[in-house]
matplotlib code that plots the C-alpha trace (Angstrom):
import matplotlib.pyplot as plt

x = [172.7, 169.7, 170.1, 167.5, 169.4, 172.6, 170.8, 169.4, 172.8, 174.3, 171.7, 171.3, 174.8, 177.6, 176.8, 176.0, 179.2, 181.3, 179.7, 179.6, 182.8, 181.5, 178.1, 179.6, 181.8, 178.9, 176.2, 177.8, 175.1, 172.6, 171.0, 170.2, 171.3, 168.1, 169.5, 170.2, 172.8, 172.8, 173.9, 172.8, 169.7, 170.7, 167.6, 169.0, 172.4, 173.7, 175.6, 175.0, 175.4, 173.9, 171.3, 169.5, 170.1, 166.6, 165.0, 166.8, 166.1, 162.4, 162.4, 162.7, 159.6, 157.6, 158.4, 158.0, 161.5, 162.9, 166.6, 169.5, 170.5, 174.3, 176.4, 179.9, 182.1, 185.7, 186.7, 183.8, 180.8, 177.5, 174.3, 170.8, 168.5, 164.8, 161.9, 158.6, 159.8, 160.8, 164.5, 165.6, 169.3, 172.5, 176.1, 179.2, 183.0, 183.7, 185.7, 183.6, 180.4, 181.3, 178.9, 181.5, 182.4, 178.7, 178.2, 181.4, 180.5, 177.3, 179.1, 177.1, 180.3, 183.8, 186.8, 188.0, 184.5, 184.3, 187.6, 186.5, 183.2, 185.0, 187.4, 184.5, 182.6, 185.6, 186.4, 183.1, 180.4, 177.8, 176.1, 179.2, 179.5, 176.0, 175.3, 178.3, 176.2, 172.9, 169.8, 168.8, 172.3, 172.4, 169.1, 170.3, 173.6, 172.0, 169.3, 171.7, 174.0, 171.2, 170.6, 174.3, 174.8, 171.7, 172.8, 176.3, 174.7, 174.0, 177.7, 178.7, 179.8, 180.2, 179.7, 177.6, 174.5, 173.1, 169.7, 169.9, 166.6, 166.1, 164.8, 167.6, 168.6, 169.8, 169.8, 169.3, 169.9, 167.4, 164.9, 164.4, 161.4, 162.3, 160.6, 162.9, 161.2, 162.4, 165.9, 165.8, 164.5, 167.1, 169.8, 168.6, 168.6, 172.2, 173.2, 171.6, 173.4, 176.7, 176.3, 175.0, 177.0, 179.5, 177.2, 174.2, 172.1, 168.7, 168.2, 165.5, 162.2, 161.6, 158.9, 159.8, 160.4, 157.9, 160.8, 164.3, 167.6, 167.4, 168.9, 171.6, 170.4, 171.4, 174.2, 173.0, 174.7, 173.2, 169.7, 169.9, 171.0, 168.1, 165.6, 166.9, 166.7, 163.2, 162.2, 163.7, 161.9, 158.6, 159.1, 160.1, 157.0, 154.8, 156.3, 155.9, 152.2, 151.8, 153.4, 151.2, 148.0, 148.9]
y = [-10.9, -12.5, -13.3, -10.7, -8.1, -9.0, -8.5, -5.2, -4.1, -5.1, -3.3, -0.2, 0.4, -1.8, -1.6, 2.2, 2.8, 0.8, 2.5, 6.1, 7.2, 6.0, 7.6, 10.9, 11.1, 10.3, 12.6, 14.8, 16.8, 16.6, 13.6, 14.1, 11.6, 10.0, 6.8, 5.9, 8.1, 10.5, 7.9, 7.7, 5.6, 2.9, 1.1, -1.4, -2.5, -5.1, -6.2, -4.1, -4.7, -3.2, -6.0, -4.4, -0.8, -0.2, -2.0, 0.1, 3.4, 2.6, 1.2, 4.7, 5.7, 2.7, 3.3, 7.1, 7.3, 10.4, 9.7, 8.7, 5.7, 5.5, 3.4, 2.3, 1.1, 0.7, 4.3, 5.8, 7.1, 8.2, 9.3, 9.8, 11.9, 11.3, 13.3, 11.4, 9.0, 11.6, 12.2, 15.8, 15.6, 13.6, 13.7, 12.0, 12.1, 11.0, 13.8, 13.8, 13.9, 17.1, 20.0, 22.0, 19.1, 18.4, 22.0, 22.0, 19.0, 20.7, 23.9, 25.7, 27.3, 27.8, 25.8, 28.4, 28.6, 24.8, 24.5, 27.1, 25.2, 21.9, 23.6, 25.2, 21.9, 19.9, 22.4, 23.7, 21.4, 22.0, 24.7, 26.8, 26.0, 26.2, 29.9, 30.9, 30.4, 31.8, 30.1, 28.4, 27.1, 25.8, 24.0, 22.4, 21.3, 19.8, 18.0, 16.7, 15.4, 13.4, 11.7, 10.9, 9.6, 7.4, 6.1, 5.3, 2.8, 0.5, 0.1, -1.0, -4.6, -5.2, -2.9, -2.2, -0.1, 1.6, 3.2, 5.9, 7.4, 11.1, 14.0, 15.6, 19.2, 20.6, 24.2, 26.9, 24.6, 24.5, 21.9, 19.1, 16.8, 13.8, 10.5, 7.5, 5.3, 7.7, 7.6, 3.8, 3.6, 6.0, 4.0, 0.8, 2.5, 3.7, 0.2, -1.3, 1.1, 0.4, -3.4, -3.7, -0.9, -3.2, -6.2, -7.0, -8.0, -6.2, -3.8, -4.8, -3.0, -1.0, 1.5, 5.1, 7.4, 10.3, 12.8, 13.1, 14.7, 18.4, 20.4, 22.9, 26.5, 28.8, 31.3, 34.9, 35.6, 32.5, 33.2, 36.8, 35.6, 33.2, 35.8, 38.2, 35.5, 34.6, 38.3, 38.7, 35.5, 36.9, 40.2, 38.4, 36.2, 39.3, 41.0, 37.8, 37.7, 41.4, 40.7, 37.7, 39.8, 42.4]
z = [183.2, 181.5, 177.8, 176.8, 178.8, 177.0, 173.6, 174.7, 175.9, 172.5, 170.4, 172.5, 173.7, 172.3, 168.6, 168.7, 170.6, 168.1, 165.1, 166.5, 164.8, 161.4, 161.8, 163.1, 160.0, 157.7, 159.1, 161.8, 163.5, 160.7, 162.4, 166.1, 168.8, 169.9, 171.3, 174.9, 176.5, 173.6, 171.2, 167.5, 167.2, 164.8, 163.7, 161.2, 159.9, 157.6, 154.5, 151.4, 147.6, 144.5, 144.5, 147.5, 146.6, 145.2, 148.2, 150.7, 148.9, 148.9, 152.4, 153.7, 151.7, 152.8, 156.5, 156.2, 157.7, 159.4, 159.4, 157.2, 155.1, 155.4, 152.9, 153.8, 150.9, 152.3, 152.9, 151.1, 153.1, 151.6, 153.3, 152.0, 154.2, 154.6, 156.1, 156.3, 153.7, 151.1, 150.2, 151.3, 150.7, 150.5, 151.5, 150.2, 150.8, 147.2, 145.5, 142.3, 144.3, 146.1, 145.6, 143.6, 141.3, 140.5, 139.5, 137.5, 135.4, 134.5, 133.6, 136.2, 137.7, 136.5, 137.7, 140.3, 141.9, 141.9, 143.7, 146.3, 146.9, 147.3, 149.9, 151.8, 151.9, 153.1, 155.8, 156.9, 155.4, 152.7, 154.8, 154.2, 150.5, 149.2, 150.0, 147.8, 144.6, 143.6, 145.0, 141.7, 141.2, 144.7, 144.3, 141.1, 142.6, 145.7, 143.8, 141.1, 143.8, 145.3, 141.9, 141.6, 145.1, 144.8, 141.4, 142.7, 145.2, 142.2, 141.5, 145.0, 144.9, 148.7, 151.6, 154.6, 155.4, 158.5, 159.0, 161.7, 163.0, 163.7, 161.7, 159.7, 160.4, 157.1, 158.4, 155.8, 152.8, 150.0, 151.1, 148.5, 148.2, 146.1, 145.5, 146.5, 143.9, 141.1, 142.5, 142.5, 138.9, 137.7, 139.5, 137.8, 134.4, 134.8, 136.0, 132.9, 130.7, 132.4, 132.3, 128.8, 127.1, 125.5, 124.9, 122.7, 125.7, 125.6, 128.5, 130.9, 130.5, 133.7, 134.7, 133.9, 136.9, 137.3, 137.6, 136.1, 137.2, 136.8, 133.9, 134.8, 135.1, 132.3, 132.9, 132.8, 129.5, 127.9, 129.3, 128.0, 124.5, 124.3, 125.4, 122.8, 120.1, 121.1, 120.9, 117.5, 116.3, 117.6, 115.7, 112.5, 112.8, 113.3, 110.2, 108.2, 109.0, 108.1, 104.7, 104.1, 104.8, 102.1]

ax = plt.figure().add_subplot(projection="3d")
ax.plot(x, y, z, "-o")
ax.set_aspect("equal")
plt.show()
């Protein structure tokens, strides 16, 4: 076998076969198998650390990637999904990055609902968990999770990355459309806060992202209370103007 054939065999068959269990755990059927012999099409792989997190997040944008950036940190697996270079979703097997945990920290659901959502995601995937909450809450949770997964990459000391090609199939999930550069800038900002929190070192001046992590949707009772207060304020302002005109 010629040397070039050996390299082709290594890249197209041996490496994808060796990494198949890892990729399958990270992305499942979300990313199609476009490689030779119905293998995942692994375009790039290498060592990973927080120093290259921003570069890899924006690489997907620059290459207009359809696929997934997979991060491996010991037993932790995270995946960021791209369509035409825009981030459309993320997955993680970290307990506090589960959909239900993200919503619970934002007080968007109660503890019982959070536990149910975590159980559903762990047993049936996010496609099973997300429809259990209102659409607005699901969008918030999915988007907030992308921000948190992306920011976590800036705290990985030593790991590995894979870039797998193939348009992600997120089913009936709310489709996100997020700028990888904003995710990178927010990750750098959080890293600066963590690193300099206990020191007097000035934080680096970085460009501001054009978007920010979303705010939690108001619970119905809170929204109704605010609407009532706003209405009462408007009535009070109207009466004040009438009194002033007399």
